[in-house]
C-alpha positions in Angstrom: -4.1 6.0 17.2 -0.9 4.5 15.8 -0.1 5.0 12.2 2.0 3.3 9.5 3.9 4.9 6.7 3.7 2.9 3.4 5.7 3.6 0.3 5.0 2.2 -3.2 8.3 0.8 -4.4 7.2 -1.2 -7.5 5.0 -0.3 -10.5 1.4 -1.4 -10.6 1.8 -2.2 -14.3 1.0 -5.9 -14.9 -0.5 -6.4 -11.4 -4.0 -8.0 -11.2 -7.0 -5.7 -10.8 -7.6 -6.5 -7.2 -4.0 -5.4 -6.3 -4.5 -2.2 -8.3 -7.7 -1.5 -6.5 -6.0 -2.2 -3.2 -3.3 0.4 -4.0 -6.0 2.9 -4.9 -7.9 2.3 -1.7 -4.6 2.9 0.3 -4.1 6.2 -1.6 -1.1 5.0 -3.5 -1.3 6.2 -7.1 2.3 7.0 -8.0 5.6 5.2 -7.7 7.6 6.3 -4.6 4.6 7.9 -3.1 4.3 7.7 0.7 1.0 7.7 2.6 0.3 7.5 6.3 -2.4 5.1 7.3 -4.0 4.0 10.6 -2.5 0.8 12.1 -5.4 -1.6 12.1 -6.3 -5.1 10.9 -7.9 -3.9 7.6 -4.8 -1.9 6.6 -2.5 -4.8 7.6 -4.6 -7.0 5.3 -4.3 -4.5 2.4 -0.5 -4.4 3.0 -0.4 -8.2 2.9 -2.2 -8.2 -0.4 0.4 -5.9 -2.1 3.4 -6.7 0.1 5.6 -7.1 -3.0 4.7 -3.6 -4.3 5.0 -1.6 -1.1 7.4 -1.1 1.8 6.6 -0.1 5.4 8.7 2.8 6.6 9.8 3.5 10.2 
């Protein structure tokens, strides 16, 4: 299965609760942390929710 690497590039401080929960569910708990997730529709939706806080790596 294809995977996506996602890096948190901005702080969660001041973000709404739903965005903080989304970052937690993606496994992102620290700034500059990188996680590898499956490339599926649910993960793409999570990325869209917090697109301003994360970056997709190659």
